[in-house]
N, C-alpha and C positions, 0 to 999 in steps of 0.2 A: 390523369396521374398521380402514384403513392407518395402520399403525403408520410413524413418522420411520425413515429409513436407521439413523441412530443407536441408535433403540432397538432394530432387528432385529439390529444389528452385536452389541451389549454381550448381548444375549440368549443371541445364537449363541455368544458367547465362554463364557457363563455355562454351556450349555450342556456344550459342550467338555468344560470343566471336571471339570464335573460327572461326566460318563460319565468321566472318568480318573483320578478319584480314590473314585470308589465302590467301588471291590475292590482299593484300594493301599494299603499303608502306606507313609508317606511321612513325609520329614522336613517339622516347620510350615512354613519358608521354601518348601518347593517347591508344599507343595500346599496347600488350602484356599482359595484363592482363585476369585471366580466373576467374576472379569474382570482388568482392569489396575487401576482405581483401586483407590490405598494399596497397592499389593502389594507390602508387606514393607516397608512405611515405618511411620517413629517419628517423631511429633510433640510433643511434650511439651506439656503447658499452660503451665507458667513454668518459667522459669529458679530459682526457689526453690519447690521443692516445697509444697504446703501442710501444715502440720503439723494432723493431725487431733487432737481433742480441747483445743485450746488458746486457742479463743476464747471471750471474756469479754464483747465486746461485736458486736452483729451489727447491720448500719445496715440490712438488708431486714425485722427486727421491729419491733412495736411496742414500747412502754417493758414494762421489766421491772413488774411487779405488787408494791405494797407490801401491808405489814401493814396493819390500820384503825391508827389511834392510839385512845391511852386516850380521849379527850373523844370518838371514835366508837363507842364499846362502850355497848350498851345493856343488857347485863348479863352478870355475874360470877361462875360455878358452880366452889365448892374442889371436890376430892377428898374424897372423905370418908376418913379416916386409918385407918380397918381395911381397906383396900384399896392394897396396896404390891404393885408388881413383881419380880421378882426380876433378877438381873443380864442374867442369857438371855433379857428380856423378857416369862417367861410369868407368870401371877400365880400365888400360892403356895395349893396346894390345898387350905386353908384358906379361904381368899377364898369360893367358890363348889363346895362339894364334889362328887361327883358321888354321886346317887341312881340306882342301878341294880337294886335290891330288887323281889324279886315285889309288883306293886299298890303300888308306893310313889311317891307326888308328892312332886316335890324344890317346893324352898319360895321361895315370889315373889321374897320379902325378900329372901334371897341371891341368885335369878339373874336378876333385873331391879331394883336398887335403884336405879337412876337413869333410868327413860326419862320417867317423867312430870313428873321438876324439870328435864331439858335439853327437853325438848318445850312446856313452856309456857313458858319463858325464849324460845325459839323463835317461840311463836306472837304472844306478846306484842310481841317485838321487829317481826314481819312487819305485825302490826296497825298500829304505829305508823309504820313504814315508809309503809304502805299509807295513812294518813290524811293524812301529811306529801306524798306526789309520789305517789300513784296518780292522782290527777284530771289532773297535768299529762301524765302516760306516755298514760296514755288519751287524752287530747286530741293528743298527738302522732301518736299511732296512728293515729286516726278521720282526722286530714288528710293523712296521707301516704296513708291507704288507700281516702279519696275522690281525690285526686291522680293513684293507680295506678289504679284503675278508669275514673277520665275519660281516661287514657291510652289502655287499653285499647281501652272504647268507640271513639274514633277512630282507633284502628288498625283495628278490624272493620270499621269503616265502611268504609275506606280499600279493606282486603283484598275486602270484597264488589265493591267499585267496580268493583277492577280482575280479579276472576271469580278471584280465589287464596284457597287455603287459610290462618286464622289462628287459632295456638293462644291464647288470653288465659291469662296467666299468672295463678298463684296470685295471691290481693292479702297482700303479704307485708306491710303496714303497716310503719310509722316500724321504721328499720335499727337492728341493734345498734350501732353507730356514732354514731346522732343520741343512743342513749340514753344509751350510756357517758358522756354531758356529765353535770356534777355537780348541774346542776339536777332531775335523773332521781333521785337518790339520797339519801337520809335521811340526817338530820347524824346520826343514832346507828343503825348496823345492824348490830353483831355482837354475841354471843353467843359467850363466851370461857372456856374449860375450863381451870382452873389448878392450880398444887399446894395439895392440903390444906397447912392451920397446921403440922401434925407429920409431913408428910413423904409423907401418901396422894398417891398419884399415880394413880390410876384410876383410870374410871367403866366400871361395867356395863350396861348398858343392850338394850331392844328396840330394835324398828325406827323411825327417826324421819323425820320430814319436813321438808327443810329449803322455807321459805317463798321467796316472791318479794321480791329486795330486801336479802335477810340473809346475814351471812356467819359461818357458823359458825369460833369461831379454837380450834385445841388448841395448849397454849404446851408450847415444850420440855419435854420430861421427862414430859409428860404421853399417858398410852393410853385411848383411848376401847374398849373389848372391847364385842364382841357378844355379849350375852346367849346363852346355849346351850339355852333353853328350846325348844322347837321349838313347842309352840303360840302363839310370839311371830311366828313364820312363814307359820304358816297364812290364807291365803285364804278366800273366803267360797267353800263349795260344792268345795274342793280341799283337798290335802293336800301337805306338807310333809314330807320326812326318812324317803325310803323310794325304793325302785327300781322298783318296779310302782304306778303309781297311779292308781285308781278315782277318780271324781270323787263324783260326790251317792249311788251305786250300792255294792254290795258285791262288783264283780265288778272283778279289776284285768285289767282289758284293754289297757291297754297304757301304755307306757316312762313312767319316771320325768322328771319336765321341770321346768328353776328354772320355768318358767313356772305350778306349783303353788304357788311358795313369794314372799313380801311380799320385797323386800331390805332389806337394813339401812339406809341413807339414801336415800331418793327425794325426786324433785322433779318434781311436773309445772306448764308454763305459767308460765313465773320470768322476770323480769328485773333485772338486776346481783345475782345471787345468787353464793357462794363458798363453796369449803374452805381453810382456810389454818392455816399452824402450822407450827412445826416439832416438832411433838407427833405420834402416831401412831394408828392406828386398824386394829384386830387384830381381825379375825371368827372365830378361833380355829378354824378346822375341824378343827383335829388332835383337840381334847377332844372328851371324850363329850355325847354327847347326852342331853339331860335332858326331862320334861316334868312338868309343875304337873298335867296330870293324870293319874291316875294307872292309867285307861285307857286311854288313847290307845297305837294299838300303837308298840313301839320294835325294832327292829332289833338282834339281836345279833351277838358276833362270829366266834359258829359258826352263822349265817344261820339260829337261829330266833328268833322273836317273841315278843313279850310279850302279845299280846291280837291279834284283828283287828279290821278297821275295821268289820265288821258288828254285832261286840258292843259293839263302841264305840259306836255309832251307839243302842243302847239302853240304854247305861249298863250294862255287862253285862260280864263275862270270860266270852271262851272256855272251851272245856275244854280239857284239854291234850292236845296230840296234833291238834289244828284246821289244818286246812290255812292257811297265811299269806297274806294278800292283800294286802301291804307289798312284795312280790318277795324274801320269807325262805323258811325249809322246812315248820315246825310251831311252834304253841305251845308253849312249855314255860317257864314262868316259876316251874321250880323252879332252872335252872342258876345257876350262882353268876358267870362269864363277864361280861365286861362291857359296854356297849353299845355300839354302832357311833357311831364318829364322820363329820363328813361327809365327809373323804375316804376314810373306809371305803368309802362310799355311792359315792361319787365311782369306786373303784379297783373295787368291784361291778359298779355299774349299765354304766360306761361300757368299762370295759378287760374285765374277765371276762363278764360276761352278753352285752355288743357283740357280743367275739369269739365267742359262740359262735351266739347268735339272729341278727345284725347290727343289730339294733332297740332293743337296751339304751341307758339313760340314770340317770338319777340326778335326785331333788327336791331340790336344795341350793340356798339361794339366794345370791344375788349382795352384794356389799358396797354397792356403789351404783348406780342407772340413775336417769337423769334424760333428762325426755320433753318437747320443744318451751320452749326460753329465749334469750333475748337477753343474751350474757355469760356467761357460764359458766365459772367459773374455781376453778382448781387450783393450791394454788399451796404448796410447801415441803415439804406433809405427807408423812408415810411410812405406808404402805399394806402388811399384810400377813396371809397367810395368808386368805386369803378361803377360803371355800365352794365357789365356782362365780368367775364373770365379778368383776373387781375392779372397773371404772368403765364404763359403756355409756351415752353422752352419744347421743340419738338427735335429730335436726331441730334443732341448733343454729345459732343466727346470732353467732358471738362467742365460740369454744371455746378457753381458752389453758388448757393442762397446763402450767406450767414450776417446775425444779428438785425436779418431787415425785422418790419413793423407793419402789419397788415390790420388796419379797422376797418368798417363798413356793416352798418354804417356809426360814421363818426360824427361828434357833435354838430361840424357843420352842417350836416344833414338836417339838421332841426333846428337852423337858420335858414331855412327856405320863406323866403318872404309871404310868401302865397300859401304856407300852408297852414300857418294858425294854428298851429297843433293836430292837425289834421293833414299832413304832408300826401297821401299818394290820393288819386283821382277816386276810389270807393269809398273816401271817407277814414278810412285804417292808418293810425298813425305807424310810423316806421317801427320796426325792430330787427333785432338778427333775424328774422325767419321771413320777413316780408320781402327782403331786398335780393330775388333770386337768382341762380346762375351767376352768382359773383365768387366762385372758387378764389380762392389764393394761390396756391401754389402748383402747376398741373404741367405737369414734366412727362415726355412720352415718346415713344419710336418712333420714326417714317422709315418712308422706301427710300434706296440708296441712290445719289447720286455720282454722276461721273465727269471730273472735268467741267467743274464751273467755275466763272470768275468771280473771285471774290469783292463783294459789292463797297465802292468806295466814297460815295454820295450819293443823294437824291436830289431831286428838283420836282418842283408842285405846282403844278401847270393849269391852269384853268382856261376850261374850251368852251365853247358854246355853240349848240347846234342849230341850224335853219330851224323856224319853229314851224310844226307840221310835221319835221321829219319822222316822229314818230319813236324818239329815242328822247334820253333826258337830256332836257336843253340845255344846263347849266352842270358840268362833271371838271372834279378836279380830279387828275390825272399826275403819278408820279413816274417820273423819269430816273431811273437809277445810271448812276455812273459806277464804273466797273474797272477792275484791273486787267491789264494786260495778261496777266496770268491768271493758268487755271487750277483746280485742284481738287481733289474727290473729298467724301464725306458718305460713308456709310449707312448711314441711317439710323443706328443703335445710342439707345441713351445708355451712356456708360459713364463710372465717377464721376457719381454724384456725391455731394455733400450738400444736406438743406441741414443747418447747422442753427441754434442760438435764437431761434425766432419767435416772434410774439404774433399771435395769428386770432383774428377774429372775426370773422365773416358770417355772410348771409346763406353758403354753400359747402363745398369741399373746403376745408384746411389745407390739405395735402394731399395728394392723389396722383400714383403712377397708372400710367394710361399705358396697356400695352396694345393700341389700335393697329397702325400700320408696320406689317412687318417688312424687317429688310433681308432677313434672312433668303440664302436661296430656296426657291420653290421645294418642297418636297423632302429639304432638310432636317425637317422637326424642330429647329435652333429657336429660340425664342427671340420677342424683339429686346425686352427688356434681362439682362442676366448679369445679375453683379461680383458673380465670379470669373470672365470674362475681361480682360485685358485692366487687369487691374494697375494702378503706377504704383513704383515704386515708393512713393513720400506717403502712402496710407495705408491701411489694413485691409478695409471693405473697397468693393465695387461701387455698393451704392449704401447711404448709410442715413438715415431720418434719426437725429440726435439734439437731444439738447434743447426740446422747444417748447414754447408755453401756449398751451391752445385753448382759446376760450369758447366763443360760441361758434357754430359751424359742425360739418358733419366729420370732424377728427382728421387722424391720418388713416388712409384709403389707399386700396388700388381697386381701379376698376372704375367704370363698368365695363369700361373697352380693355378684356384680357386676351381676344382671340389672338392676339400674335403672343401671346404668352407674358409672365412675370415669374421670373424666378432668383431667390440668392439676394434678400433683402435683410439689411438689419436695423433695428428699430427699436433706438433704447435710450432712457433717461430724457421721459416725454411725459408733462403733465398733462391732465384736460380736466379744466374747472368750469363746470356748467355749460357743457357742450351737448350738442344734438345726440352726437355717437362720440365713442372714443378711437377702438381698434374696431377697422374695420374691411374687408375683401366682399365687394357686389360683384354683381354679374348675372345674365339672362341667357335664353339658349338663340338670340341675335346676335350676341357678340361675347360669348364664353368663351375658354381656351385654360390652357395648366395654368396654372399659379402654385409655386411648391418652394419649398425651403424657403420661408420668411420666419423672422426671425425676431419674437418682442421680448424685450427684459426691462425691468427695470421701470415701471411704469406705475403711475397714479392717475385715478381718475374718481373724480369729485364733483356729485350731483350731476350726472351725464342720462340722460333719457336712455342711451342704449350703450352701456359702459362696452360692450362686445357686442359686434354684429357681422355675422360670416354667413353672407344666403347668395343663393345660386338663382337668386327669386328677385331680383330686384327691378323687373318690369314683366310685363305678357307680351314684350314682343316678340314677334312669329321671326322664328328661325329656324334652320335647318344645319347640323353640322356642326354646332357652335356651342358644345355643352361645356358650363361650366365645370371645370374638374379642381378644386381645392383641396391639397395634400401637404404634409409635411412640414405640418406650420406650428411654431413653437411658440408658448407664451412662459416665460419664466418669470417672476415675482412680479404679479400686478395686483395693484394693490385699487377696489371700488370700493370709494366711501357714500354710502348715501343708496339711496332707493334706485332700481334703472332695470331694465331687460337685457339680457342676455340670450343672442340667438346664432345658436349654431347647429347650420343644415347645410346638408349636402344636395347632393341632386337625385331625386328618386326615380329609379327607371320608369321608364316610358312603355305601358302597354298598348298605345297607340300605333296607329300604322306607319310613325315614323319609325317607334323600336328603341327610341336611344336608351343605352344601360345607362344603368346606375354606377354615380361617382361620388362616393361618401368623400365626406368632409374627415379629413385624414389631420388629426391634431395629439398635441402632447400640451399636456398644463402642468405646469410645476410649479407649486405656490403660488396660485392665483387664486384671492383670496377676496373676501367683502369682510367690512368691519359690520354689517348688518346684514348675515346671507340669506334672514327669513323676507328679509325686501325685495328682492333681487326673484323676480319673474323669469324664469328659465324657457324659451322655446328650442327644442330639439327634431332633429330627425334626419335620418340617411346620415350617420354620424359615426366614427370609429375613434373615439377618444382614451388617451392614455394618461392617466390622473396619477399626483402626486402632494399631498400637503393640499389641497383643494376641499374648501368650503361650502363650492357654490352648491347648487340645490342638482349635482348632474346623477342621474340615473339610466342603468341601461333600459330599454325599451323595446321589445320583439316587434310592435305593433307598428312602430315608427323606426324600426330599422335602427337604432342607437344600441351600439357595441362598447363597454366601456370596459377597461385594464384598469384596476386599482378602484379605490376604496374613498368619496368624499367622507370626511371627516371635521365635525366642529373644533376638534382638538389641536389645530393649528393655533398658534400664536401670530394675529396678524402684523404686531407691531416687531416681531423678528424675520417678517418678508420681504419689505420694502418702507423705509423712513419717509413720510409723505408731508411732517414738520414744516417744512421749506419748500415743498416743491410747488405753492400758490401763490401767486403776487401779482396785486393789481397792475393793470394795463399799462406800462410807460410811454404815456406820449399826453402831451398839453391837450390833442383835441380827443381824448378817451371819456364818454359818456359816464366814468366812475372816477375820473379825478387822479391823480396824477404821483400819489405815492408809494412805495413798495412795501404796506405792510404785510405782513404775513398771516396769510388764513389762516385758523386755528380750527 
């Protein structure tokens, strides 16, 4: 193909500069350009730099959610006055004491006093909402679905006439925007957890199911604690609370998995559901695991176990010294050491075992998992100390996460009475980086569903199989109740606002995951696309803005990008002493196209990796799922302190797989460091356009780096973005650093 002369000229200039700079160390202003465009220029976005962290109203967003009024409450539940938190946020030891002796079962009365009454209130509210508006929701969904199917038939006929291929979109039914209208909401829709009459401020519950149309409200000062009884989290035919998890066999043939455990709060097939309030939810992953079934295997901190699954299935105890089948060493019921905690399992499975075998994991429950919803909201709630991921919503049309706080570990974690300053089984003290797999906010796409019934409630049932049946002897199952009406969910993640939040956790802070692709096969459509189906009450389809990020892996995309992610807006966010700042990660086992990602007005202070874009997140084997990151824009980004910046695309594979090169294509405007000489730059396979950038970005032929523009130290960082008000102390009574709002300078 013949290229225009101007393209040839520009390409030759880039190549000449690449060759000149490939083996030279030169001043920023002298090298790094792949052409004369933007060479050494600085053009600031505004004469008044944007003040990160000061925005209280954003015209790009929908209206802020509101708490239910008193007359919208279905039921109010008071905390028992026997359950009161300590000032550090932990329950007093006497509230539900640990039981870790040989062959001794914990009491259900103390380990799970509140699950039944909370779920009953949720169920009653869900049934009332369905009776009031369920038919209207179904009618709206059916009408929208019929129109969509008629439109698809017309388009398919036109494509057939034209001889072209047509991919019929998934039937979505009524949109979340339509169903947000008042006529689709119950007049009473909230269940409220409040203080007791005499100072009780806590609830202890096993897993809960949130019905469609229902809002769970947790009042200020009130905490909903997850039960420590492992039996409540077992799924049928699976085992929770281990690092090696057999199914219904007795052989520990695979690693642990959160998929073996029921989440603390869950919900599928929902319309207009929410969790709100100025109270808190605490999973207590720092506290000893207990069991109400004395035969169930529990791992000890010396890595022995109390029994085997093989013996548990028979309702007996294995002989002392028998090899464990839950990831431990051998049966030892005479030991006096404590039971492991959920975070002990995470440390052992994810960090110790995985570091040895590369396949280790842990069976720990997640705090919240929601699948398929139209309008799902988290508002103001505080979430602490999850055993695994905190919040995993998939296939949501209308996801709002506004004004919440997540901190893991909180000060309550250090109140573990068995820890004495060394809470983890291996002697390590809790840090932000060793409570692993505690991702904060993980929304993603999912596959489509065709006409499923809305969930109106759930009943938790304890069943006991005959000893020797070769299956778990004690199992909690959840039987959901559903509406008679059905509706469509297309599986896309759309109309997402994650805003005004405070996040401090041991893994990803906020991450978009394009894993399951709901798009018609062969269509090439992405699973996450912020430019499709944008509601009239907002400017962008997917926005992450006005957040304060502390420790964790920052704002990320991936590692699952195989379904595709595009058209995302990330702006006015601060990162204080985080492990990562802005991050896109994937690998050839789950890679895909990530494009049109827009970052702006960002402050990053003392992050280990302020910018990290890599297609080499792991060395997992894969075929045909190559990461392809392009059209990524960074505008007005300021890095304070030292750190590593990694800008990497995918190198062409000359092996027998023959994968092509997918360079990182990125535009950087006014991306600066207060101390550019302290930035460690790692780059390869990148096509970078830079303007007003003082990072050490240079072209390099050997590493396949092409740069259009020239880095310069002439930029005035104070004119790029104002970070004076970006960093605030974490605003929580259970913060490890206090409760003030002092501005860091």
